Structures are given as structure tokens and as C-alpha cells.
N, CA, C and O atoms as a GROMACS GRO file, in nm:
protein
  504
    1UNK      N    1  12.674  15.183  14.453
    1UNK     CA    2  12.586  15.226  14.351
    1UNK      C    3  12.477  15.148  14.319
    1UNK      O    4  12.464  15.028  14.343
    2UNK      N    5  12.383  15.235  14.252
    2UNK     CA    6  12.280  15.080  14.173
    2UNK      C    7  12.264  15.054  14.050
    2UNK      O    8  12.273  15.138  13.959
    3UNK      N    9  12.236  14.925  14.035
    3UNK     CA   10  12.186  14.861  13.906
    3UNK      C   11  12.196  14.976  13.778
    3UNK      O   12  12.303  14.981  13.717
    4UNK      N   13  12.109  15.047  13.746
    4UNK     CA   14  12.065  15.182  13.696
    4UNK      C   15  12.204  15.256  13.630
    4UNK      O   16  12.236  15.289  13.516
    5UNK      N   17  12.284  15.265  13.789
    5UNK     CA   18  12.408  15.334  13.753
    5UNK      C   19  12.494  15.235  13.717
    5UNK      O   20  12.601  15.276  13.762
    6UNK      N   21  12.506  15.166  13.683
    6UNK     CA   22  12.586  15.048  13.569
    6UNK      C   23  12.502  15.043  13.464
    6UNK      O   24  12.570  15.020  13.364
    7UNK      N   25  12.439  15.049  13.448
    7UNK     CA   26  12.311  15.068  13.288
    7UNK      C   27  12.353  15.206  13.246
    7UNK      O   28  12.388  15.199  13.128
    8UNK      N   29  12.365  15.332  13.293
    8UNK     CA   30  12.372  15.460  13.280
    8UNK      C   31  12.527  15.439  13.192
    8UNK      O   32  12.548  15.454  13.072
    9UNK      N   33  12.653  15.386  13.338
    9UNK     CA   34  12.769  15.428  13.282
    9UNK      C   35  12.802  15.358  13.128
    9UNK      O   36  12.851  15.433  13.044
   10UNK      N   37  12.765  15.163  13.077
   10UNK     CA   38  12.761  15.119  12.985
   10UNK      C   39  12.682  15.190  12.904
   10UNK      O   40  12.713  15.162  12.788
   11UNK      N   41  12.596  15.266  12.907
   11UNK     CA   42  12.522  15.317  12.828
   11UNK      C   43  12.622  15.460  12.748
   11UNK      O   44  12.608  15.492  12.630
   12UNK      N   45  12.687  15.506  12.815
   12UNK     CA   46  12.789  15.597  12.814
   12UNK      C   47  12.909  15.546  12.721
   12UNK      O   48  12.952  15.606  12.623
   13UNK      N   49  12.960  15.409  12.777
   13UNK     CA   50  13.072  15.366  12.731
   13UNK      C   51  13.034  15.317  12.544
   13UNK      O   52  13.110  15.349  12.452
   14UNK      N   53  12.912  15.242  12.525
   14UNK     CA   54  12.826  15.236  12.424
   14UNK      C   55  12.798  15.413  12.330
   14UNK      O   56  12.785  15.432  12.209
   15UNK      N   57  12.797  15.476  12.401
   15UNK     CA   58  12.772  15.623  12.320
   15UNK      C   59  12.900  15.640  12.273
   15UNK      O   60  12.910  15.632  12.151
   16UNK      N   61  13.000  15.662  12.334
   16UNK     CA   62  13.133  15.700  12.338
   16UNK      C   63  13.196  15.590  12.158
   16UNK      O   64  13.248  15.634  12.056
   17UNK      N   65  13.164  15.472  12.191
   17UNK     CA   66  13.192  15.413  12.070
   17UNK      C   67  13.133  15.387  11.901
   17UNK      O   68  13.163  15.316  11.805
   18UNK      N   69  13.027  15.501  11.938
   18UNK     CA   70  12.987  15.525  11.794
   18UNK      C   71  13.055  15.607  11.708
   18UNK      O   72  13.088  15.721  11.742
   19UNK      N   73  13.089  15.543  11.561
   19UNK     CA   74  13.155  15.592  11.494
   19UNK      C   75  13.160  15.746  11.469
   19UNK      O   76  13.252  15.805  11.412
   20UNK      N   77  13.069  15.792  11.511
   20UNK     CA   78  13.036  15.963  11.484
   20UNK      C   79  13.119  15.996  11.578
   20UNK      O   80  13.191  16.091  11.546
   21UNK      N   81  13.136  15.957  11.677
   21UNK     CA   82  13.231  15.993  11.832
   21UNK      C   83  13.379  15.968  11.841
   21UNK      O   84  13.444  16.020  11.931
   22UNK      N   85  13.438  15.888  11.749
   22UNK     CA   86  13.552  15.856  11.732
   22UNK      C   87  13.564  15.680  11.759
   22UNK      O   88  13.669  15.618  11.767
   23UNK      N   89  13.459  15.637  11.766
   23UNK     CA   90  13.467  15.470  11.773
   23UNK      C   91  13.551  15.387  11.665
   23UNK      O   92  13.544  15.431  11.550
   24UNK      N   93  13.619  15.291  11.684
   24UNK     CA   94  13.685  15.255  11.556
   24UNK      C   95  13.681  15.105  11.576
   24UNK      O   96  13.744  15.021  11.640
   25UNK      N   97  13.525  15.114  11.446
   25UNK     CA   98  13.532  14.968  11.403
   25UNK      C   99  13.640  14.823  11.362
   25UNK      O  100  13.629  14.706  11.324
   26UNK      N  101  13.752  14.927  11.403
   26UNK     CA  102  13.913  14.782  11.379
   26UNK      C  103  13.857  14.729  11.522
   26UNK      O  104  13.799  14.622  11.538
   27UNK      N  105  13.884  14.820  11.620
   27UNK     CA  106  13.921  14.816  11.749
   27UNK      C  107  13.822  14.777  11.823
   27UNK      O  108  13.854  14.710  11.921
   28UNK      N  109  13.693  14.802  11.804
   28UNK     CA  110  13.559  14.792  11.868
   28UNK      C  111  13.464  14.731  11.850
   28UNK      O  112  13.403  14.762  11.748
   29UNK      N  113  13.404  14.619  11.937
   29UNK     CA  114  13.310  14.544  11.899
   29UNK      C  115  13.186  14.622  11.909
   29UNK      O  116  13.108  14.600  11.816
   30UNK      N  117  13.159  14.681  11.971
   30UNK     CA  118  13.059  14.793  11.953
   30UNK      C  119  13.057  14.919  11.796
   30UNK      O  120  12.969  14.955  11.718
   31UNK      N  121  13.166  14.942  11.809
   31UNK     CA  122  13.163  15.036  11.721
   31UNK      C  123  13.156  14.987  11.572
   31UNK      O  124  13.113  15.051  11.475
   32UNK      N  125  13.229  14.811  11.576
   32UNK     CA  126  13.186  14.737  11.427
   32UNK      C  127  13.020  14.700  11.407
   32UNK      O  128  12.953  14.692  11.304
   33UNK      N  129  12.989  14.684  11.528
   33UNK     CA  130  12.845  14.655  11.486
   33UNK      C  131  12.767  14.787  11.458
   33UNK      O  132  12.686  14.806  11.367
   34UNK      N  133  12.802  14.863  11.539
   34UNK     CA  134  12.707  14.994  11.544
   34UNK      C  135  12.738  15.054  11.358
   34UNK      O  136  12.651  15.095  11.281
   35UNK      N  137  12.886  15.040  11.329
   35UNK     CA  138  12.897  15.121  11.135
   35UNK      C  139  12.816  14.983  11.109
   35UNK      O  140  12.701  15.014  11.076
   36UNK      N  141  12.828  14.863  11.112
   36UNK     CA  142  12.733  14.757  11.012
   36UNK      C  143  12.569  14.871  11.015
   36UNK      O  144  12.534  14.939  10.918
   37UNK      N  145  12.497  14.864  11.141
   37UNK     CA  146  12.370  14.892  11.097
   37UNK      C  147  12.298  14.840  11.196
   37UNK      O  148  12.351  14.763  11.277
   38UNK      N  149  12.151  14.877  11.204
   38UNK     CA  150  12.027  14.826  11.237
   38UNK      C  151  11.991  14.682  11.222
   38UNK      O  152  11.928  14.618  11.306
   39UNK      N  153  12.045  14.623  11.079
   39UNK     CA  154  12.034  14.511  11.086
   39UNK      C  155  12.120  14.410  11.161
   39UNK      O  156  12.096  14.321  11.242
   40UNK      N  157  12.216  14.454  11.110
   40UNK     CA  158  12.331  14.363  11.219
   40UNK      C  159  12.258  14.350  11.377
   40UNK      O  160  12.211  14.248  11.427
   41UNK      N  161  12.265  14.472  11.428
   41UNK     CA  162  12.225  14.489  11.578
   41UNK      C  163  12.127  14.394  11.579
   41UNK      O  164  12.156  14.284  11.625
   42UNK      N  165  11.950  14.426  11.513
   42UNK     CA  166  11.840  14.410  11.563
   42UNK      C  167  11.899  14.218  11.490
   42UNK      O  168  11.800  14.157  11.529
   43UNK      N  169  11.976  14.123  11.428
   43UNK     CA  170  11.970  14.021  11.364
   43UNK      C  171  12.066  13.985  11.507
   43UNK      O  172  12.052  13.866  11.537
   44UNK      N  173  12.153  14.056  11.596
   44UNK     CA  174  12.238  13.961  11.727
   44UNK      C  175  12.117  14.031  11.829
   44UNK      O  176  12.123  13.937  11.908
   45UNK      N  177  12.046  14.092  11.870
   45UNK     CA  178  11.939  14.072  11.917
   45UNK      C  179  11.854  13.977  11.937
   45UNK      O  180  11.810  13.959  12.050
   46UNK      N  181  11.808  13.880  11.806
   46UNK     CA  182  11.759  13.797  11.758
   46UNK      C  183  11.828  13.671  11.844
   46UNK      O  184  11.767  13.600  11.925
   47UNK      N  185  11.972  13.659  11.810
   47UNK     CA  186  12.007  13.588  11.829
   47UNK      C  187  12.044  13.559  11.976
   47UNK      O  188  12.043  13.448  12.028
   48UNK      N  189  12.072  13.654  12.023
   48UNK     CA  190  12.095  13.659  12.180
   48UNK      C  191  11.950  13.652  12.261
   48UNK      O  192  11.957  13.605  12.375
   49UNK      N  193  11.805  13.699  12.208
   49UNK     CA  194  11.714  13.640  12.267
   49UNK      C  195  11.680  13.515  12.212
   49UNK      O  196  11.580  13.467  12.267
   50UNK      N  197  11.724  13.453  12.131
   50UNK     CA  198  11.697  13.310  12.140
   50UNK      C  199  11.792  13.235  12.203
   50UNK      O  200  11.740  13.133  12.248
   51UNK      N  201  11.918  13.244  12.228
   51UNK     CA  202  11.981  13.210  12.299
   51UNK      C  203  11.946  13.194  12.501
   51UNK      O  204  11.960  13.101  12.581
   52UNK      N  205  11.904  13.315  12.512
   52UNK     CA  206  11.804  13.286  12.664
   52UNK      C  207  11.748  13.208  12.696
   52UNK      O  208  11.754  13.142  12.800
   53UNK      N  209  11.634  13.197  12.548
   53UNK     CA  210  11.553  13.098  12.564
   53UNK      C  211  11.576  12.966  12.600
   53UNK      O  212  11.526  12.885  12.678
   54UNK      N  213  11.663  12.970  12.523
   54UNK     CA  214  11.731  12.779  12.511
   54UNK      C  215  11.805  12.787  12.643
   54UNK      O  216  11.796  12.697  12.726
   55UNK      N  217  11.874  12.888  12.661
   55UNK     CA  218  11.953  12.870  12.815
   55UNK      C  219  11.826  12.859  12.920
   55UNK      O  220  11.859  12.806  13.026
   56UNK      N  221  11.689  12.898  12.911
   56UNK     CA  222  11.611  12.872  13.033
   56UNK      C  223  11.531  12.742  13.029
   56UNK      O  224  11.501  12.673  13.126
   57UNK      N  225  11.500  12.717  12.891
   57UNK     CA  226  11.512  12.552  12.859
   57UNK      C  227  11.574  12.453  12.921
   57UNK      O  228  11.536  12.348  12.973
   58UNK      N  229  11.684  12.508  12.906
   58UNK     CA  230  11.781  12.392  13.013
   58UNK      C  231  11.826  12.359  13.116
   58UNK      O  232  11.908  12.274  13.151
   59UNK      N  233  11.723  12.485  13.198
   59UNK     CA  234  11.734  12.492  13.350
   59UNK      C  235  11.574  12.375  13.339
   59UNK      O  236  11.576  12.261  13.387
   60UNK      N  237  11.468  12.426  13.279
   60UNK     CA  238  11.365  12.348  13.274
   60UNK      C  239  11.386  12.192  13.251
   60UNK      O  240  11.320  12.105  13.308
   61UNK      N  241  11.489  12.170  13.159
   61UNK     CA  242  11.503  11.998  13.134
   61UNK      C  243  11.606  11.947  13.219
   61UNK      O  244  11.612  11.833  13.266
   62UNK      N  245  11.683  12.036  13.232
   62UNK     CA  246  11.785  11.997  13.310
   62UNK      C  247  11.912  12.015  13.460
   62UNK      O  248  12.029  11.984  13.482
   63UNK      N  249  11.761  12.104  13.556
   63UNK     CA  250  11.750  12.109  13.716
   63UNK      C  251  11.804  12.222  13.686
   63UNK      O  252  11.875  12.248  13.588
   64UNK      N  253  11.759  12.312  13.796
   64UNK     CA  254  11.825  12.437  13.844
   64UNK      C  255  11.932  12.458  13.913
   64UNK      O  256  11.942  12.499  14.029
   65UNK      N  257  12.043  12.417  13.808
   65UNK     CA  258  12.222  12.356  13.880
   65UNK      C  259  12.309  12.491  13.893
   65UNK      O  260  12.244  12.575  13.830
   66UNK      N  261  12.406  12.543  13.937
   66UNK     CA  262  12.435  12.658  13.921
   66UNK      C  263  12.491  12.716  13.815
   66UNK      O  264  12.477  12.838  13.800
   67UNK      N  265  12.575  12.631  13.711
   67UNK     CA  266  12.593  12.603  13.611
   67UNK      C  267  12.475  12.678  13.545
   67UNK      O  268  12.486  12.794  13.507
   68UNK      N  269  12.369  12.608  13.535
   68UNK     CA  270  12.264  12.639  13.429
   68UNK      C  271  12.216  12.795  13.426
   68UNK      O  272  12.210  12.879  13.337
   69UNK      N  273  12.177  12.792  13.590
   69UNK     CA  274  12.159  12.939  13.640
   69UNK      C  275  12.236  13.070  13.541
   69UNK      O  276  12.192  13.170  13.484
   70UNK      N  277  12.400  12.996  13.560
   70UNK     CA  278  12.503  13.071  13.550
   70UNK      C  279  12.542  13.124  13.372
   70UNK      O  280  12.603  13.215  13.316
   71UNK      N  281  12.458  12.997  13.331
   71UNK     CA  282  12.442  13.064  13.139
   71UNK      C  283  12.319  13.142  13.115
   71UNK      O  284  12.320  13.229  13.028
   72UNK      N  285  12.210  13.119  13.187
   72UNK     CA  286  12.079  13.226  13.177
   72UNK      C  287  12.120  13.369  13.231
   72UNK      O  288  12.096  13.475  13.174
   73UNK      N  289  12.183  13.353  13.343
   73UNK     CA  290  12.215  13.528  13.333
   73UNK      C  291  12.345  13.557  13.253
   73UNK      O  292  12.356  13.674  13.218
   74UNK      N  293  12.425  13.490  13.225
   74UNK     CA  294  12.512  13.517  13.101
   74UNK      C  295  12.424  13.617  12.937
   74UNK      O  296  12.425  13.730  12.890
   75UNK      N  297  12.345  13.448  12.901
   75UNK     CA  298  12.292  13.506  12.800
   75UNK      C  299  12.131  13.670  12.804
   75UNK      O  300  12.062  13.735  12.725
   76UNK      N  301  12.152  13.655  12.935
   76UNK     CA  302  12.075  13.762  12.943
   76UNK      C  303  12.163  13.861  12.960
   76UNK      O  304  12.126  13.959  12.895
   77UNK      N  305  12.269  13.883  13.021
   77UNK     CA  306  12.329  13.963  13.003
   77UNK      C  307  12.398  14.039  12.863
   77UNK      O  308  12.410  14.160  12.843
   78UNK      N  309  12.432  13.948  12.791
   78UNK     CA  310  12.410  13.932  12.628
   78UNK      C  311  12.325  13.990  12.575
   78UNK      O  312  12.359  14.059  12.479
   79UNK      N  313  12.201  13.988  12.606
   79UNK     CA  314  12.072  14.066  12.532
   79UNK      C  315  12.051  14.180  12.604
   79UNK      O  316  12.002  14.266  12.530
   80UNK      N  317  12.068  14.225  12.738
   80UNK     CA  318  12.040  14.356  12.752
   80UNK      C  319  12.197  14.428  12.672
   80UNK      O  320  12.176  14.502  12.576
   81UNK      N  321  12.300  14.412  12.699
   81UNK     CA  322  12.374  14.460  12.592
   81UNK      C  323  12.373  14.499  12.489
   81UNK      O  324  12.400  14.612  12.449
   82UNK      N  325  12.338  14.399  12.426
   82UNK     CA  326  12.313  14.446  12.250
   82UNK      C  327  12.166  14.535  12.248
   82UNK      O  328  12.133  14.590  12.144
   83UNK      N  329  12.092  14.544  12.355
   83UNK     CA  330  11.941  14.577  12.360
   83UNK      C  331  12.009  14.729  12.315
   83UNK      O  332  11.978  14.806  12.225
   84UNK      N  333  12.154  14.738  12.455
   84UNK     CA  334  12.186  14.889  12.501
   84UNK      C  335  12.212  14.898  12.390
   84UNK      O  336  12.175  15.010  12.356
   85UNK      N  337  12.273  14.827  12.273
   85UNK     CA  338  12.358  14.900  12.143
   85UNK      C  339  12.231  14.958  12.056
   85UNK      O  340  12.238  15.060  11.987
   86UNK      N  341  12.106  14.872  12.071
   86UNK     CA  342  11.997  14.914  11.983
   86UNK      C  343  11.988  15.033  12.018
   86UNK      O  344  12.020  15.126  11.945
   87UNK      N  345  11.935  15.046  12.156
   87UNK     CA  346  11.862  15.211  12.201
   87UNK      C  347  11.974  15.302  12.160
   87UNK      O  348  11.920  15.389  12.092
   88UNK      N  349  12.115  15.330  12.168
   88UNK     CA  350  12.239  15.414  12.147
   88UNK      C  351  12.198  15.429  12.006
   88UNK      O  352  12.169  15.540  11.963
   89UNK      N  353  12.194  15.312  11.925
   89UNK     CA  354  12.163  15.362  11.749
   89UNK      C  355  12.022  15.413  11.703
   89UNK      O  356  11.985  15.453  11.593
   90UNK      N  357  11.951  15.398  11.834
   90UNK     CA  358  11.839  15.514  11.791
   90UNK      C  359  11.751  15.586  11.896
   90UNK      O  360  11.634  15.586  11.936
   91UNK      N  361  11.862  15.643  11.919
   91UNK     CA  362  11.889  15.768  12.046
   91UNK      C  363  11.813  15.783  12.155
   91UNK      O  364  11.756  15.887  12.188
   92UNK      N  365  11.812  15.639  12.236
   92UNK     CA  366  11.744  15.640  12.330
   92UNK      C  367  11.894  15.580  12.448
   92UNK      O  368  12.010  15.552  12.417
   93UNK      N  369  11.832  15.578  12.573
   93UNK     CA  370  11.896  15.553  12.663
   93UNK      C  371  11.818  15.437  12.742
   93UNK      O  372  11.708  15.399  12.702
   94UNK      N  373  11.886  15.378  12.867
   94UNK     CA  374  11.796  15.296  12.970
   94UNK      C  375  11.710  15.369  13.029
   94UNK      O  376  11.600  15.333  13.071
   95UNK      N  377  11.775  15.508  13.035
   95UNK     CA  378  11.674  15.634  13.148
   95UNK      C  379  11.526  15.623  13.018
   95UNK      O  380  11.413  15.662  13.048
   96UNK      N  381  11.553  15.574  12.901
   96UNK     CA  382  11.404  15.572  12.867
   96UNK      C  383  11.335  15.466  12.875
   96UNK      O  384  11.213  15.478  12.869
   97UNK      N  385  11.389  15.352  12.888
   97UNK     CA  386  11.311  15.200  12.986
   97UNK      C  387  11.311  15.263  13.076
   97UNK      O  388  11.218  15.342  13.062
   98UNK      N  389  11.350  15.277  13.148
   98UNK     CA  390  11.340  15.299  13.311
   98UNK      C  391  11.186  15.386  13.305
   98UNK      O  392  11.082  15.357  13.365
   99UNK      N  393  11.205  15.472  13.237
   99UNK     CA  394  11.068  15.559  13.245
   99UNK      C  395  10.988  15.501  13.239
   99UNK      O  396  10.899  15.493  13.324
  100UNK      N  397  10.997  15.415  13.086
  100UNK     CA  398  10.905  15.354  13.042
  100UNK      C  399  10.763  15.262  13.173
  100UNK      O  400  10.642  15.251  13.193
  101UNK      N  401  10.936  15.208  13.240
  101UNK     CA  402  10.863  15.073  13.334
  101UNK      C  403  10.808  15.104  13.479
  101UNK      O  404  10.722  15.057  13.554
  102UNK      N  405  10.922  15.230  13.479
  102UNK     CA  406  10.786  15.330  13.616
  102UNK      C  407  10.680  15.381  13.600
  102UNK      O  408  10.600  15.398  13.692
  103UNK      N  409  10.651  15.431  13.431
  103UNK     CA  410  10.493  15.429  13.407
  103UNK      C  411  10.421  15.361  13.457
  103UNK      O  412  10.341  15.402  13.541
  104UNK      N  413  10.431  15.215  13.414
  104UNK     CA  414  10.381  15.078  13.400
  104UNK      C  415  10.389  15.023  13.579
  104UNK      O  416  10.325  14.927  13.622
  105UNK      N  417  10.434  15.064  13.620
  105UNK     CA  418  10.442  15.060  13.804
  105UNK      C  419  10.290  15.073  13.842
  105UNK      O  420  10.229  15.176  13.813
  106UNK      N  421  10.234  14.978  13.900
  106UNK     CA  422  10.123  14.979  13.947
  106UNK      C  423   9.977  14.925  13.888
  106UNK      O  424   9.865  14.906  13.934
  107UNK      N  425  10.044  14.910  13.753
  107UNK     CA  426   9.933  14.891  13.620
  107UNK      C  427   9.931  14.710  13.610
  107UNK      O  428  10.038  14.650  13.611
  108UNK      N  429   9.851  14.663  13.604
  108UNK     CA  430   9.810  14.490  13.579
  108UNK      C  431   9.888  14.498  13.407
  108UNK      O  432   9.885  14.574  13.310
  109UNK      N  433   9.946  14.386  13.440
  109UNK     CA  434  10.010  14.325  13.290
  109UNK      C  435   9.913  14.335  13.193
  109UNK      O  436   9.928  14.398  13.088
  110UNK      N  437   9.781  14.254  13.237
  110UNK     CA  438   9.678  14.265  13.126
  110UNK      C  439   9.604  14.398  13.092
  110UNK      O  440   9.555  14.423  12.981
  111UNK      N  441   9.603  14.471  13.186
  111UNK     CA  442   9.534  14.578  13.177
  111UNK      C  443   9.628  14.680  13.115
  111UNK      O  444   9.575  14.782  13.072
  112UNK      N  445   9.799  14.665  13.101
  112UNK     CA  446   9.842  14.765  13.028
  112UNK      C  447   9.812  14.711  12.913
  112UNK      O  448   9.737  14.784  12.849
  113UNK      N  449   9.852  14.568  12.835
  113UNK     CA  450   9.820  14.545  12.703
  113UNK      C  451   9.716  14.573  12.663
  113UNK      O  452   9.721  14.607  12.544
  114UNK      N  453   9.574  14.575  12.727
  114UNK     CA  454   9.479  14.642  12.707
  114UNK      C  455   9.503  14.758  12.634
  114UNK      O  456   9.476  14.781  12.516
  115UNK      N  457   9.562  14.834  12.726
  115UNK     CA  458   9.531  15.016  12.699
  115UNK      C  459   9.614  15.024  12.578
  115UNK      O  460   9.607  15.115  12.495
  116UNK      N  461   9.696  14.920  12.575
  116UNK     CA  462   9.826  14.945  12.433
  116UNK      C  463   9.761  14.894  12.300
  116UNK      O  464   9.762  14.939  12.186
  117UNK      N  465   9.707  14.791  12.353
  117UNK     CA  466   9.558  14.720  12.192
  117UNK      C  467   9.467  14.868  12.192
  117UNK      O  468   9.446  14.924  12.085
  118UNK      N  469   9.426  14.915  12.294
  118UNK     CA  470   9.306  15.022  12.235
  118UNK      C  471   9.418  15.144  12.221
  118UNK      O  472   9.365  15.245  12.175
  119UNK      N  473   9.512  15.155  12.239
  119UNK     CA  474   9.592  15.304  12.131
  119UNK      C  475   9.608  15.272  12.044
  119UNK      O  476   9.597  15.363  11.961
  120UNK      N  477   9.648  15.126  11.979
  120UNK     CA  478   9.712  15.118  11.860
  120UNK      C  479   9.583  15.112  11.773
  120UNK      O  480   9.600  15.132  11.653
  121UNK      N  481   9.459  15.088  11.818
  121UNK     CA  482   9.358  15.073  11.718
  121UNK      C  483   9.319  15.231  11.714
  121UNK      O  484   9.293  15.288  11.609
  122UNK      N  485   9.319  15.290  11.834
  122UNK     CA  486   9.298  15.426  11.794
  122UNK      C  487   9.388  15.492  11.675
  122UNK      O  488   9.335  15.522  11.568
  123UNK      N  489   9.496  15.509  11.694
  123UNK     CA  490   9.617  15.497  11.617
  123UNK      C  491   9.554  15.516  11.423
  123UNK      O  492   9.529  15.597  11.333
  124UNK      N  493   9.558  15.379  11.460
  124UNK     CA  494   9.543  15.297  11.359
  124UNK      C  495   9.411  15.397  11.238
  124UNK      O  496   9.423  15.413  11.117
  125UNK      N  497   9.311  15.439  11.316
  125UNK     CA  498   9.211  15.516  11.245
  125UNK      C  499   9.247  15.619  11.262
  125UNK      O  500   9.150  15.692  11.239
  126UNK      N  501   9.336  15.682  11.294
  126UNK     CA  502   9.393  15.824  11.227
  126UNK      C  503   9.382  15.868  11.104
  126UNK      O  504   9.431  15.977  11.073
   0.00000   0.00000   0.00000
């Protein structure tokens, strides 16, 4: 089983927790978050992103201990999990993200960012 399989499996579970699919906000954290809507989901992603940054900074200042590495991994897992909930809310999946990452493969990050900026300028002129 690959990591992508794990993401797809988790995405299917999240999808099944949507209130429209029978997910119960009283018994499911995912259903509750989806029921609250995008503001709650996005706020949670912001919180998890901040906690991820703080965990990484703890490593910078406290040393690369197994405990601090575990904390960072846990925070990134929380961030990914909540990002998967956002994707589900917007009708997207990990496959969409993987396709975008594969599209970018072999392109330098600097070049890719410049291409996006050029596209944004072109879109703004339309």
C-alpha cells in the first residue's frame, strides 16, 4: 500500500462523513466541521499551519530530538487532515493535488512561481 492509497482511503472516509452523505455532526468531528462550513474549516487549517510552524521552530531552538520530530510530524498530520476536509468541502480530492504536483515535477520552483505570476497577470488583463 502506498501513501497515496492512505490519502485516498482517508479522503473516502471524510467524504462519507459529509452531512449530505449521512455524517452526524453529533458523533463525528469531520461531520461537525463540515456542517459548520468553510469559515470553520479554514480557521482550523490556519490554526494547524501555525502549530506546524511552531513545532518546526521548536526543533530549531530545542534541537532535533525524537520528541520534537514527533511533534512536528503530528502537527503536519493535523494540517494535512484538515486540508483533506477542505478539499472534500470544495469537491476536490488528494488526486487533484497529486495531479498538480506531478504537473510541476521537473519544473524549478522559481520557474513555476514565475509562470503562475505571468498567468495571474494575463487573467487580470482579461
